[in-house]
N, C-alpha and C positions, 0 to 999 in steps of 0.2 A: 503493498499500500506506499509507503513511504517514495518508492520509485515512480508511482503514479502520479503522488502530489507533486513530486519534484520535477517530472515531464511537463507538469500542466505549468507549472510557475517559469519554470525556462523558457517554454514556448512564448508564453503571457510577456515575459520581461523582454526577450528578445526583440519580437515582436513590435512591441511599445517604444523600444529604445531606437527601433531600425527605422519605423516610419518619421518620424521628424527628418532625419538624414536623406531618405528617399525623395520627401517634398522637397527639402533644399536645395538638391542636385537636380530635380526635376524640374523644377521651377526657372533655372538657369538655362533650360534649351525648351524654347517655344514650341518647336516640332514635337516635343514628347507629352505635351499639354492635351486633354480631352476636350476639346472644343464642342458648344453645342449649334452643332450646324444641320440639326433635321427636326422636325416637330415631335419626334421620338425621343429627343433627349429631355432628361428630369430636371437638367442644371441649366441656368441662364449666363454662366460665367466659366470661362477654360478652369479645369482643374486637372490636377496632376495624377496621372496614373501610375502603374508600376507596384502599387500595393503590395500585390501578390510575391515581391521579391522579398519582403518583409516577412509575409505570412509562411512563405518557403522556409527561412532560414532559422524561423522560429520552429516549425517540423524537424527540419534537419538537425538542428543542434540537441534538440530534445531524444531524437532518434539516436545522436551517436552517445550522447551523455549518459542515457539511461535503458537504452536495450541494448542487450549482451548479443550482437548478431554471430558471434560464434555459436552461442548456444540457441537462438534463434536463426537457422541459416535460409528458412524462407523468405526472411525480409530482406536478404542481400539481392537478392536480384527486383524486389519491389522498390528498394532504392534507388537501382540502376533505372529501372522505368520510369519511377518519378523525376529523375535527372531528366530524361527524355522530355517529358512532358513540361518541364519546368522550360527548360531551353524554346521548344515550340511554343508555348506561350508568350516569352520573351521577344522571340523574332517577331510573333505577329504582332504585340503592340505596338514594337520599333516600325515594320516595313509594311504589317497586313499581308499576311499569308493567304492564301486561296485555300476553300473549304477543302479541294483534293490535298494538296500539300498538309493540312492539318490531320486530314482522316490516315493519311500514310503516317504520321510520325504517330498517331494515336495507336493505330495498328502494330506498329513497330513495338512501342511501350507494353502493349498487351500481350505480344508476342513473348516478350522477355518474360513477364508476369507467370502467364501461362505455361510456358516451357520448361523453365526451371524451377519454378516451385508448385507447378502442377495442382495451379487453382483454377477450378472450373466447375461450370453446373454439370454433371454428372447424373442429373435425373428429374424431371417435371415434376415429382413427388405427387402424382394424382392429379396435376392439373389438366382439364381436358381427359382424363382418364390416362394420361401418359405417366410411363416411371422410367426406368431406366432407358438411357441415352447410347446410340452407337457412339464411339469413340470422335468420329468425325462431326457429328451433329453436335455435340457438346461441346467442340471447338467454335465452330461456328457460333453457337448460340450465346456461347460466353464472349466472344467478343463483339457478336452485335448488342448483349446486354450493355457492357462494358463503355461501347461507343456511346450508345443511347444516354444511359445516366450522365457520363464524362460532358455533353453537348446539351444536355438539357439543363443541367446546373446553369451553366453557362448562359442559356437563354433568359434564365430569372433575374441576371443582374442588371435590373433595369429602373431602380432606385434607390435612393441614399439608402445605406442599412439593411435594404431588402434579403439581398445575398447573403450576406454573413450573420442575421439575426437567422434565417432560416436554416444556414449552416450550422450554427451553434445547437441548434434543437435536433436535426439529424445526428450531427456527431456526436453530442451527448446521447441520444436514446440509442445508437450503435455501440458505444462504449459501456453503456448499460448490460447490453444483450452478451458481449464479450464477457462483462465481469462474472455475470450469470453462467457462461456454459467453460470460465477459466482458460480465455484464450489470452494473459494477461499481456503479450506482446501487441497483441491489436486494441487492448485497453489504454496500454502508452502510447499508442500511434493517434488513436481516433480522440482521446481528450488531449492531448497536445494540439492537435488541430483545433480544439474546443478553444484551449486556452488561446492560440494564436489569432483566432478570429474574437474573440472579445477583446483583446488588446486593438484589434483593427477596427472595430466596431465603436471603440474610443472616438477614432478619427473619421469615421465614416457615416457617422448619425446626419442627418439632415443639418443643416446645410454640410455636405460633404466636405472634407480638407481634402481627402485620396480618395481613390477608386482602386479597386483591386486589379483592373485589366482583365486579359486573357491568361495574363501568368498565374493569376491567382484562381481565377474561375476553372481553367484546363487542370491545374494542381490540385483543387479540391475537389471536382467534378471525378477525375479519376480515382483518389482515394475514397470516394463514397462508391464507386463502382466497386473497387476491390473489396470493400466493407460489406456491400449487399452479396455479391457473390459468395462471400464467405459467411455468412448469417444463411443463404438459401442452402448452405451444405452442411450448416451445424443442425443437430439436434439437441433443442433447448429446454430443459427440462428445470424445473426451479419449485419445489414444495408444489402448490394447486397449478402453477403455471406450466402447462404441457404442451409445448410446441413442435413437438417431433415430424418434421416433414411437413411443416407448415411455415417454415423459415420464408419462403417467398412472399406470402402475406404480410409477414412484420415487416420484409425488407420494401415493398412496394407501400406499406402504409408510411412507413419512414419517408419516403423519397417521394410521396404522393403530388406534393406541389412541382417539382420540375418535371417529373415524369407526366402527368396528367396536364398539366398547361401544355407542357410540348407537343402531347399528342392534340390535344383539342386546337390549338392555332395551325399546325399541319394540315388538319383534317378542314378547316375552315379554308386556308389557302388553297389546297387542293381541289375544293367542293366551288371554287371561284374561277377555276381555268389557272391558276398562279401558280408559280414554283413555292414548294415548301418550305425552301431555303430566304424567301424573299421575306424581307422586314415589314412589319405592321405595328398597327397599335390594338390587336385583339389578344393581347396577354392579360391573365386575370389583372396585375396590378396596375395596368392601361384602365382597364375599364372600370378597378375603384378610385382610380385618379381622377377620372372624367366624370363622379359623382360628386368631388370637391374634398374627399379625402387627403391628408397630407402625408407624406411620406411617412411618419414615427405610425401612424393611427395604421396605415396600411401594412406595414410590417409587421405589427403587433395582430390585426386580424388573421392575417394570413398564417403566421406563426399559430395561435389558436386554433386554427382550422387543423394546420398540422398534428397539432397535440391530441387534437377530438379524433383524427382517423387511427391514429394510433393507442387510442384510450379505446375506440371501437373494436378494434382488432384485439385487443384483450379480453373485452368482455364475451366478442364471438369466438372466443378461443375452441368452443367444444364442438363447433360447425365445421363442418367437410370444408377444405381449403378454395374450393370451387364456389360455394355458397358466399365464404366470406369476402373473395373477390369480388363477385356479381355485387353483393351489396356494397362494397366501397366506391366502386364504379359508378354504379346508379345514383348515389349520395355526391358523388364528385361532380357529377352531369348536374345534378339540382342544384348545389351550392354555387357553381359556376355560373348557372342562368340567372341566379339572382340580381347581382348587378346589370347584367344586360337589360333585365326586366324593369329595373329601377331605372335606367338609363329610359328606355323606351316610353316608361309613365309620365317623367319628366319633359317629354318631347325634345 
């Protein structure tokens, strides 16, 4: 437990102390500032980006200081993959990479983790009555899942404090599950990220002094994808809470905000004959913003909704996994329609 406390403290302090340095350096080069150059921008003035560098430093030093990599050898490939994702984010923030190049880099990082750590989804655990998967299907499903989660988290970074706040809820929840399943290396990793995000949030609250950029969102999204795959493969049993073969429901509930929002906007874009990758103002946070809610209130409401879905899965734990997922999906659709209905009612 001492290692866990120290890791959280280390990540928080290093991130907290690094951010002012990043802000100072970035402000000296106007090309590195995020300028409000579209109607989708939530800020009115140029804001330094690259907050992800500070977050990454906090996580990295926590791993180096408090995780025994000689003992937990599976984390060594993860650290290598994380470095790949980090550099993809830095380059993207500097010169704006094409989606294809970012995808290639992400797949390279995923290959490192899957091949050297054998971290993959080996079964559907009853979802759509499917259980064990052939090896090649397992690889494809794992890669697809990790790409979706990594990029879905990137898409919710649209308001001051939103991505960091939701990230804190998700990483802390994953950490609790890892603690229950006695995966201490992942506890340290997930709660180190929680500590780093808490420090970042201090500077990212509205009006934001710095943004995390793709450097931050890709690193965080990639780690969340690793946590999700690990939870899907875990048999979690804790006193009355038995989630054996239902890790997928827990993972989806924890990641419901970025996953459902990404699915929702992609369906809307395709239904209108557009590209699923074309930017718009159809995200949930945009709809809430159009109703007049401020950055902090929107972040609070979305975090509470996230916690609601996690609690709902705990309550429904005795149901079959397909029933749980169906209920989650239907409720997510209903809740996402409320802001749209209110907007239409106001005219």
